[in-house]
N, C-alpha and C positions, 0 to 999 in steps of 0.2 A: 503494501500501500503505500502510496505516494506520502513523505512527513507532511506535505500540507495540508491533506484531505482528514488528517488526525488533530489537525489547528481547529479549535473551536472558534464557531462565528461568534464575532465578537458585537455584530450589533444590536442586536438586542439588548445588550447591558451598556452600550453606548452612554447613555445618560450618569449610570453610576460610576463608570470608570473617569468618564469627566470630571464627578466631583470629586472624586477621590484623588486625581491627578491635581486639579486646582485648589483643594486643601493643604497636601504635600507642597505647592508649590506657594503657598500662600503662609505656610508654616516658614517655608525658608525666607520667606519676606522680613516677616517677625521676627526670626532668631538673627539675621544678619544685618538687619536694620536696628543696631543696638541703642536704644534711646538714652541722652545723656540726663534725661532730669524727668520729672513728672509731667511736663507739657509736651514735650518729645514723645513719652510713652503713651499720651492721649492722642497724640497727634496719628502715632501708628496703630495704636487701637481702630480709630476711626476710619484711615485707610483700608486696612485690613476688612473692617465691616464693610464698607462700601465695595470691596471688591466680592467681598463674600455675596452680596446680595446681587449683585452683577451674576456671579455664579448660579444662582436659583432662577433667575430671571433666563439663562440661556439652556440651564438644565430643563426646567419646563418646556420650553421650546422644542428642545431634542428629544424630550417624552412624547410629546407630539407628532414630532416629524418621524420616528422611529416606529410610531404607534403599527402594530400588523395589522393586517385584514383578520387573520385569523391566529389562532394561539401559536408563538412560535418557542422551541424549546433548545435550549445550550447547555454547553457543560455538561454533557451527558444526561442529559435531562433534568438537571439540578436545578434549573434557572428556567421559567417561562416567562414570555411576555404576551399580556392577551390584553383587552379595553378591561378587564375589571383592574387589572395592575395600571392601566394607563392612570384611571380613575382615580385610584387611592395614591398613587405618586404626583399626580396635580396638586390633589388636596393637602399631602405632605409637604411637599417643596414651598407651596403656598404658607401652609401654617409655620413653618420653619424663616421662612423669609420676613413674612411679617413678625413672628415674635424678636428676631433678630432686630429689626427695623424698629420696635418700640423701646428696643434694651438699651441701645447706646446712651442717650439720654440719662438714663438712670444711673448707667455704671457710673456716667462721668460724675450724677450728680454726690454718687455716695462714694467718690475717691478710687474706684478699683477699676478702672477701664483698662482693659488688659488686651492683647490682641488674640491670646490662647482662646478668649470667649467664644467668637466667632469661625475658630478651627474647630472646638470642641461641637457647635452646634452644626457644623458641618459634617464632621466623622460620624455624628451620631444619625445625622440625614441619610448618608450611605447605608449602615447598618439598617434603618427604616424602610430603605428602596429596597434593599436586600431579601428585609422580611415578605414584602408581598409580593416579591416574586417567585419567592421559597417554593420549590416543587419537589424536596425532597427533606428527609426529617435530619441530614446534615447540613445543608444549607442554612434551614432554617435557625438551627441552633448557634451556625456561625454570624447570620446576620443579626439573631437578637444578643449577642454577648457582644456585637460589633456598637449595636446601640448603646447596651447597658453600661460599658467600660465608660464612654465618653458623658454618660447620666449622671454615674458616680459622681466624677469630678464635678460636672456642673453644679450637681446639688451642695458640692461644698465648697462652691467658688468662693465666699469668702470666708477666706481659711482662717481670718483672724476671730471671727465669731461663733463662741459655742456651738448655737443653735445651728448653724451652719453645717460646721463639721460634725455633728450627731445627726444630722439630716443624710450626709454623704453616708457615713460609718451604717446607720440604719438600713439605709438602701441598699448598699453594700451587702450586708450580712444575710437580709432576707432574700434579696435577689439572690444572692446565691444559693440559698435553700432552694428558690423556685428552679434553679438550674440543675441542682442536683435532680429535682424531682422530674424534669422534664427527661434530662438524661436517662435517667432510671426507667420512666414510661416509654421513653425510645428504644429502649435495648431490650425490652419484655415484648415489645410490638414487633421489631426486627426478628427475635426469638421464635417468634410465632410465624410469621410472613415469610422470613426469609429474603427481607427486602427493605430499603428505605424509601425508594422513589414514590412518590405519591399516586401515580399512573398505574402501577404494578401492584400498591397497596388495594387502590380502586378498585381493579379487577379482580384481587385476591377476598376481598370482604365481600363482594356481590352475592357469594355464594351463602353469606350470610342474612340474605335477605328472609328465608321463611325458617329458619334455624338457629338455635342457640348457639353462637360461638364461644370459643375455650374461656374457662373463668380466668385463666392468667391474661389472655388479650384484653379482657374488659379490664382489670386492674391496670394494666399499660395506661390504656385510654384513660382511664381515671386520673394517673399520676400527670398525663400530658395536657387534661382538661385545667386541674388544679394548678400547674405553673402557668398555663394561656389564663386563666382568670384571675392569677398573680400581675401578669404583665399588664391586664385593662383594669386593676383594680376593682375586681369584683368580691364582695361578701360571699364567704367570710374570709377571703385572702386578701382583704382590704387594710389589713392592718398598719402597713407603713405609708399609707397614704395622708391622712392628718398632719402627722409627726413631719413628714419630708414638706410636703405642701407651706407647712407654718415656717420650717426652718430655712428654707432656701429662698434665695432671691427671688424676690416678687416677677421680676421677667423670665427668670426659671421656672418659676411656678406655673406661670400661664403657659410657657412650651412645654411642660411635664401635663399639663391638663389636657393639650390638643393635639402635638405631632405623634409622641410616643403611643398616645392613646389610638389614635388613627389606625397607626401601623400595627399594634396589636390585633384589635378587633380583625382588621383585613385579613392578618395570619388567621386570627380564629374562625372566621368566616371560611377561608379557604378550606383549612384543615378538616373543619367538619365537614362540609359539603362538597370537597373532593375526597380524600381518601377514604373518610370515613364513611361515606353519604350510606354505605349497606350496612350500618352499624347504628343508623340513625335513633331505631327504637331503645338503644342502650343508651345514648346519649342524649337524646332529647328528654328523658325526666331529670338529670344531671343538671343541663341549661337551665329549665323552668324551676329548679329550685336555685339555683345561683341568679337569676334575674330576680324573683321573688324577694330572697334577701336582700340583693342589692338596693331593690326600691324601698323597701321597709326601712333598712337602717338608713340609708340615706337620706331618706323622708323624715323620721324621727329623732337621729342623732344630731342632725343639723340645727333643730329647734333653740337647744340650748347652748349652742355656739356665740361667742361675744367676738371673737377673733374673725374677720371675714375671710381671711384666706384658710382656717380651718371649717368657715362654712361651706366656700369654695369646694373645698377637698370631699366633704360630704354630698354635695352638690354634684360633684362627676361620677362619684358612687352610686348615687342615682340615677345620672343619665346613661349609664352603663346598662346597668338593669333595664332601663328603658330599651334601649340597643339589643341587648341580648332577647329580648321578644321575639324581635324579627328572626333572629338565628332560630331560637327557638322554635319555630311554624317549620321551617326544616323544609321551606318551599322557594321558589323564585321570587314570588311576593316578598316572601319575607327578607330575602337578603336585598332586594331592593329599597324595602323600607329602612333597611339598617344604613345604605350607603345614601340616601335620603338625610334620615337623620344625622351622620355624620358630618354630610356637605352642610349642613344649618349649625349644626353643634359649633364648628369650626368660628363662624362669625358672632355666634352669641356668647360664647365665653372669651373670645380675643378681645370684643367688645367690653366686655364685665372688667377683665383685666385692665384695661387700659385706664378704665376710672380708677380701680385701685392704685395703680401706678401715679396716677395725678395726685392722690391723698399727701400731702403735705404739709407740718405745719411748721412754723419757725424755722425751716430746712431742714426737718426731719420726717421721715414717712410714718403715716400714722396707720394701721390697719383694724382699731376696734371699728363696730358699727358705729356705737354709740360718738363716734367722731363726725359720724355723717349728720348728725342734727341739723335740722335747719337748711340743708346743704341747697335748699329751692331758692333760698333768700339770696344767700351768697354767691353759688355758683349756678344759675339757674338751667344754664347749656348741658353744665356735666350732671346736675341731678335727673334731668331731661332723660339723658343717654342712659344713663344708670337705669332709670325707670323703665325705657324702653327694654333694656336686657334681663333685668329682673322679670316683666311680664312675657318676656319670649318665653326664657325657661320654667316658667310657671306654665306655661303651654295656651296663652291666653289669645282669641284669636282677635284680630287678622294676623297679629305677628308669625314669624316663620316660625318659630316652636311648636307652633299648634300644628302645623301641617307635619311637620318631624314627628308628633306623637299619634297624631291622628292615623299615619301610614303603616309605624308599628302596630296599633293599637287593631285596624282594619285587617294585616295580615295575621294577628292572631284569631280574629274572629272567623276567618274563612280556612284557619287550619283548625278550627273548631277547640280551641284554647280558650274558653270562655272564663274560665276560673283565672287564669293568667291577665286577660284583657279587664278584666274587672279589678283584681287588685291592682293593677296598673293606673287604674283612673283614678281609683282612691288614694292611693299612693301619690300620686301626681296633686290631688286635691289636698292631702297634707302637706306635700312640698310646698305649695304654692304660700302656706300661711307664713313661713321663715323669709320669704321672695318679697311677700306683700309686706312684710314689717321692715323692709329696708328702705319702702319706698314709703310707708308712714313714719319711718324716721326722719327722712330726708325733707318731708313735705308738711308733716305736723309737729316735729318737736322743735322747740326752741333754740336756734342755734347757741351753741358757746363760742370758743374760741374757732375765730375764722380761719380758715383754709388758706394755705399761699395760692396767690391768685394764678401765678405762671404755670401752663402745663405745655410741657416740651411740645415741637411744632410736630416732632414725629409721632407722637403720642396721638396728639390732639388729630391729624391726617387721619392715622389707622381709627380713632373713635369714630370717627364721621363715617368713614367707608362702611365699618361693620353697622353702624346704627341705619345707614341708608340701607344696605342689603337686608338687615333682620326685618326693617320696619315697610320696606315695598315688595318684598319677596313675592306677596300672592298676587301681584300686578304682574308678573312674566316668570313666574317658574319654571316654564318649557325647559331650558337648558338644562337646569338640573336634574329633571325629572326623568329627560330622555337621555342623558348621558348615564344615570342611574340603572334604568332599563337595560340599556345596551351591556352595561357592564355585569348586572346582575344576570343577564341569561347565557354567561359563559361561565357562572359558577354553577354545578350541581342543583339538586332538588327538583321538587314538581313544577311543571309550570304553573303560572300564575293563573287565577281564574279570572 
């Protein structure tokens, strides 16, 4: 055989290759352009950050340009490029770029603007892109760990702060435990199936459609489910989320709550709906329980929170529960509903965090909910934006969040998971309490000490853009709905009704 014929086709993985090469080049820029002082260090950080944003923009274009008409596999079938991957890659790149865009002002304000921040975001994003295109248990693990290694450092980025170091350490220890569970589960699955490739696993498990699979295989599946649940911070594997969200820098928290969550959910969907589609009867009941636990815990545990970052942590757990309703349905309509939900979640969550990033008093960041008292009188535009995002997260029509929840509940009803849909609606009503409480504090409580007036230009732009998407989504939802429908048709499951 000619050596050239053994060389893998690199075109489907071109965006990942470009981002990783660009990240290494930017690393060299930062390392060799040694700053002589604080001002030079900030200048290098700013340059690297802007170049990283350009890298994200080019990567989005490349993802769209190399989009295949049909699923393409490379690297011995370990990497897959299809419309499903394109959908999530665009969302992840967009989320990473926006998170980086709103971070620079904050980092400079805190006096910790270092070029490594943008590099870590780039490397974490490469891991996420690999997760979305994983078509093998080994490539899945490599992508997951590549993402996690960067996230550990990002969580502890403010190394002189005890809470930040604690957040990084907690995330590292618990994530290592989840990785061990994933490896153990994968080894059990390999032991029973004799392969780690998703396509071959799917063919192997088809025989169990009408029969009971081996107990060892079910044990392996449960371990994989537990590890993936940890990565999406679904209950009861959510324990790291509130502490890491609270301890990490606020822009890092915003990043954690959007991009890695999307990548992990994309991976969760592909693993369950492709290789394990033949075992849907076995994993569906587990996903239903995880979904219910996440929604209920997220709804009730957030009520007593006074720190808005911890509240957002429980809110994210709750939103994962809603998204998992779509997976529990086990149908194409269910997958489509998750894709729509995550597309909307990106803008709702980013918008809420831009408001939190703007909360400063006497040059210090504040994150207590009580600090928002009377915000409508002192900062009416910010209060209005925050109210929009809170109402959207609560699921009030006609805001975008309402349509996200509507599609997942409809998918559950079509799959005859009536109890799950009812619990979802009830927990959504409970969760509405703490979202509306924030609006009440802003509009009806007497203002205390005023927050600082200046809002970073980048943060203001991101807040405005997110607010417009969330507010006006109902006027023209077709691009997101059509893209989600096209992507969902490529991942297993029964056709939409």
